[in-house]
N, CA and C of each residue as an Amber inpcrd file, in Angstrom:
protein
   270
  25.3700000  12.0100000  90.2830000  26.5690000  11.2880000  90.6470000
  26.5240000  10.8810000  92.1220000  25.7170000  11.5770000  92.8810000
  25.6450000  11.2940000  94.3110000  25.0550000   9.9070000  94.5570000
  25.5670000   9.2290000  95.5340000  25.1560000   7.8950000  95.9870000
  25.6020000   6.7700000  95.0520000  26.4110000   7.0530000  94.0390000
  26.9510000   5.9790000  93.2100000  28.0580000   5.2750000  93.9850000
  28.1360000   3.9570000  93.8400000  29.1770000   3.1800000  94.5010000
  30.5180000   3.4450000  93.8230000  31.5760000   3.5170000  94.6230000
  32.9180000   3.7560000  94.0940000  33.7620000   2.5130000  94.3550000
  34.3430000   1.9610000  93.2900000  35.1630000   0.7540000  93.3610000
  36.5820000   1.1020000  92.9280000  37.5630000   0.6590000  93.7310000
  38.9670000   0.8730000  93.4010000  39.4300000  -0.2400000  92.4660000
  39.8990000   0.1180000  91.2730000  40.3420000  -0.8710000  90.2960000
  41.6520000  -1.5390000  90.7020000  42.4270000  -0.9110000  91.5610000
  43.7140000  -1.4900000  91.9720000  43.5480000  -2.7970000  92.7300000
  42.5870000  -2.8230000  93.6720000  42.4180000  -4.0220000  94.4910000
  40.9780000  -4.5330000  94.5340000  40.0810000  -3.8850000  93.8030000
  38.6940000  -4.3320000  93.7550000  37.8700000  -3.9900000  94.9780000
  38.4140000  -3.1640000  95.8640000  37.6910000  -2.8460000  97.1000000
  36.6000000  -1.8120000  96.8560000  35.5470000  -1.9160000  97.6520000
  34.4470000  -0.9490000  97.6130000  34.8200000   0.1680000  98.5700000
  34.9730000   1.3730000  98.0530000  35.3760000   2.5030000  98.8860000
  34.1880000   3.1630000  99.5680000  33.0100000   3.0310000  99.0110000
  31.8150000   3.6500000  99.5720000  31.0170000   4.3300000  98.4810000
  30.1100000   5.1970000  98.8910000  29.2700000   5.9260000  97.9420000
  29.6900000   7.3890000  97.9060000  29.5530000   8.0050000  96.7480000
  29.8810000   9.4230000  96.6060000  28.9380000  10.2290000  97.4900000
  29.5020000  11.0700000  98.3340000  28.7010000  11.8920000  99.2420000
  28.7570000  13.3660000  98.8830000  29.8460000  13.7850000  98.2640000
  30.0160000  15.2020000  97.9630000  30.9590000  15.3290000  96.7690000
  31.0510000  16.5180000  96.2320000  31.9400000  16.7830000  95.1050000
  32.6540000  18.1010000  95.3350000  33.8530000  18.1930000  94.7790000
  34.6420000  19.4210000  94.8570000  34.6600000  20.0390000  93.4630000
  34.2630000  21.2990000  93.3820000  34.1410000  21.9640000  92.0870000
  35.0060000  23.2180000  92.0670000  35.7480000  23.3990000  90.9760000
  36.5310000  24.6150000  90.7670000  35.5810000  25.6710000  90.2120000
  35.3190000  26.7090000  90.9950000  34.3460000  27.7250000  90.5860000
  34.8480000  28.6080000  89.4420000  36.1580000  28.6850000  89.2600000
  36.6960000  29.4970000  88.1600000  36.4440000  28.8600000  86.7990000
  36.5690000  27.5280000  86.7430000  36.3990000  26.8280000  85.4680000
  35.0970000  26.0380000  85.3970000  34.3490000  26.0070000  86.4910000
  33.0870000  25.2510000  86.5760000  33.2960000  23.7800000  86.2400000
  34.4190000  23.2210000  86.7290000  34.7030000  21.8140000  86.4590000
  34.8350000  21.0410000  87.7670000  34.4990000  19.7710000  87.6860000
  34.6030000  18.8790000  88.8340000  36.0700000  18.5400000  89.0570000
  36.5740000  18.7330000  90.2690000  37.9800000  18.4370000  90.5500000
  38.1600000  17.1850000  91.3920000  37.1410000  16.8010000  92.1740000
  37.2690000  15.6170000  93.0200000  35.8980000  15.1550000  93.4900000
  35.8280000  13.8660000  93.8380000  34.6490000  13.3450000  94.5200000
  35.0650000  12.9830000  95.9340000  34.1220000  13.0720000  96.8520000
  34.4210000  12.8440000  98.2620000  33.5250000  11.7370000  98.7950000
  34.1480000  10.7990000  99.4860000  33.4320000   9.7190000 100.1560000
  33.6490000   9.9280000 101.6430000  32.5700000  10.1310000 102.3730000
  32.6920000  10.3640000 103.8100000  33.2380000   9.1240000 104.4990000
  34.0360000   9.3440000 105.5440000  34.5930000   8.2460000 106.3120000
  33.5130000   7.4410000 107.0050000  33.8110000   6.1790000 107.2380000
  32.8510000   5.2860000 107.8880000  32.7240000   5.6260000 109.3630000
  31.5470000   5.3790000 109.8910000  31.2930000   5.6480000 111.3060000
  32.0480000   4.6590000 112.1780000  32.5450000   5.1390000 113.2960000
  33.1910000   4.2760000 114.2840000  32.2200000   4.0680000 115.4320000
  31.9090000   2.8510000 115.7380000  31.0240000   2.4720000 116.8400000
  29.7390000   3.2930000 116.8170000  28.9900000   3.1450000 115.7210000
  27.6870000   3.7910000 115.5260000  27.7590000   5.3120000 115.5560000
  28.9160000   5.8760000 115.2770000  29.0690000   7.3210000 115.2440000
  29.4640000   7.9360000 116.5690000  29.4240000   7.1480000 117.6330000
  29.7840000   7.6620000 118.9560000  31.2700000   8.0100000 119.0110000
  32.0860000   7.2190000 118.3410000  33.5380000   7.4160000 118.3520000
  34.0120000   8.2680000 117.1690000  33.0820000   8.9090000 116.4690000
  33.4450000   9.7650000 115.3490000  33.4520000   9.0160000 114.0320000
  34.2450000   9.5070000 113.0990000  34.3450000   8.9310000 111.7550000
  35.8000000   8.6830000 111.3990000  35.9850000   7.7750000 110.4420000
  37.2980000   7.6200000 109.8400000  37.5150000   8.8080000 108.9050000
  38.7150000   8.9650000 108.3870000  39.0120000  10.0720000 107.4760000
  38.2200000   9.9380000 106.1780000  37.8410000  11.0870000 105.6070000
  37.1570000  11.0960000 104.3180000  38.1430000  10.6900000 103.2260000
  37.6210000  10.1080000 102.1560000  38.4340000   9.7430000 100.9990000
  38.1460000  10.7610000  99.9050000  39.1840000  11.4520000  99.4530000
  39.0450000  12.4450000  98.3860000  39.7550000  11.8900000  97.1540000
  38.9950000  11.6970000  96.0840000  39.5360000  11.1190000  94.8570000
  39.5210000  12.1880000  93.7710000  40.7020000  12.5260000  93.2750000
  40.8360000  13.5530000  92.2460000  40.2580000  13.1190000  90.9100000
  39.8820000  14.0870000  90.0920000  39.2870000  13.8120000  88.7870000
  40.2020000  12.9570000  87.9210000  41.5080000  13.1510000  88.0340000
  42.4560000  12.3860000  87.2160000  42.4620000  10.9020000  87.5720000
  41.9900000  10.5430000  88.7740000  41.9690000   9.1460000  89.2120000
  40.6720000   8.4260000  88.8520000  39.6840000   9.1440000  88.3340000
  38.4170000   8.5250000  87.9510000  38.5730000   7.9380000  86.5540000
  38.3340000   6.6350000  86.4330000  38.5040000   5.9450000  85.1530000
  37.1980000   5.8610000  84.3670000  36.1170000   5.3820000  85.0150000
  34.8490000   5.1630000  84.3260000  33.7090000   5.5880000  85.2390000
  32.7500000   6.3260000  84.6840000  31.5320000   6.6550000  85.4160000
  30.4010000   5.9090000  84.7310000  29.8990000   4.8760000  85.4200000
  28.8160000   4.0770000  84.8690000  27.4670000   4.5400000  85.3820000
  26.4470000   3.7600000  85.0720000  25.0870000   4.1090000  85.4610000
  24.9040000   4.1100000  86.9770000  25.5100000   3.1350000  87.6620000
  25.3580000   3.0670000  89.1170000  26.6720000   2.8690000  89.8580000
  27.7980000   2.8480000  89.1400000  29.1060000   2.6090000  89.7480000
  30.1540000   3.5170000  89.1200000  31.1240000   3.9180000  89.9370000
  32.2640000   4.6950000  89.4560000  33.5220000   3.8770000  89.7300000
  34.3190000   3.6490000  88.6930000  35.5780000   2.9260000  88.8460000
  36.7080000   3.9380000  88.9270000  37.5500000   3.7800000  89.9530000
  38.6510000   4.7160000  90.1570000  39.9620000   3.9550000  90.2540000
  41.0440000   4.6520000  90.0310000  42.3840000   4.1030000  90.1830000
  43.0250000   4.8570000  91.3430000  42.5960000   4.5140000  92.5420000
  43.0090000   5.2260000  93.7490000  44.2990000   4.6160000  94.2710000
  45.3140000   5.4380000  94.4950000  46.6400000   4.9470000  94.8720000
  46.6650000   4.2460000  96.2260000  46.0080000   4.8370000  97.2130000
  46.0080000   4.2350000  98.5420000  44.9290000   3.1770000  98.5980000
  45.3310000   1.9210000  98.6300000  44.3560000   0.8440000  98.6820000
  43.6390000   0.8730000 100.0210000  42.3470000   0.6420000  99.9780000
  41.5320000   0.6500000 101.1900000  41.8520000  -0.5820000 102.0160000
  42.0960000  -0.3710000 103.2960000  42.3720000  -1.4820000 104.1990000
  41.1520000  -1.6960000 105.0820000  40.3970000  -2.7580000 104.8250000
  39.2060000  -2.9730000 105.6440000  39.5830000  -3.2470000 107.0880000
  38.7190000  -2.7940000 107.9750000  38.9700000  -3.0380000 109.3910000
  38.8330000  -4.5190000 109.6820000  39.6980000  -5.0000000 110.5180000
  39.6220000  -6.3920000 110.9250000  38.5080000  -6.5260000 111.9450000
  37.6570000  -7.5010000 111.7410000  36.5530000  -7.7220000 112.6680000
  37.1070000  -8.2810000 113.9680000  36.7390000  -7.6410000 115.0630000
  37.1710000  -8.0900000 116.3790000  35.9440000  -8.3150000 117.2300000
  36.1340000  -9.0370000 118.2790000  35.0620000  -9.1980000 119.2410000
  34.8460000  -7.9010000 120.0020000  33.6880000  -7.7570000 120.5890000
  33.3330000  -6.5310000 121.2930000  34.3250000  -6.2130000 122.4060000
  34.6360000  -7.1840000 123.2480000  35.4980000  -6.9270000 124.3990000
  36.9570000  -6.7190000 124.0070000  37.4270000  -7.4220000 122.9960000
  38.8230000  -7.2290000 122.5960000  39.0410000  -5.8320000 122.0250000
  38.0330000  -5.2700000 121.3540000  38.1920000  -3.9190000 120.8220000
  38.1500000  -2.8760000 121.9320000  37.4200000  -3.1370000 122.9930000
  37.3660000  -2.2030000 124.1210000  38.7040000  -2.1650000 124.8490000
  39.2820000  -3.3310000 125.0860000  40.5030000  -3.4030000 125.8810000
  41.7680000  -3.1190000 125.0840000  41.7020000  -3.1760000 123.7610000
  42.9050000  -2.9080000 122.9720000  43.0800000  -1.4220000 122.6820000
  42.0250000  -0.6160000 122.8670000  42.1270000   0.8220000 122.6580000
  41.9000000   1.2620000 121.2330000  41.4540000   0.3710000 120.3350000
  41.1860000   0.7400000 118.9300000  39.8800000   1.4640000 118.8030000
């Protein structure tokens, strides 16, 4: 399941690739998939928040893609020029 692309069915956005999974050790069942946050400025400025998608939100697991019904729609970052991003504090 690792490295499969995750697509949100609500808005068609690409959330990223599965990086980790959360497993309930008592029942040996998968409870969530985790997509690591995107790097900010080549990783120097840290990462965005990780996306944790619960098992109940996973609709289809295909050969190379996972379709989810994630409530919080992904908001892509607006592309800015290099200098405007430095001076705006983002």
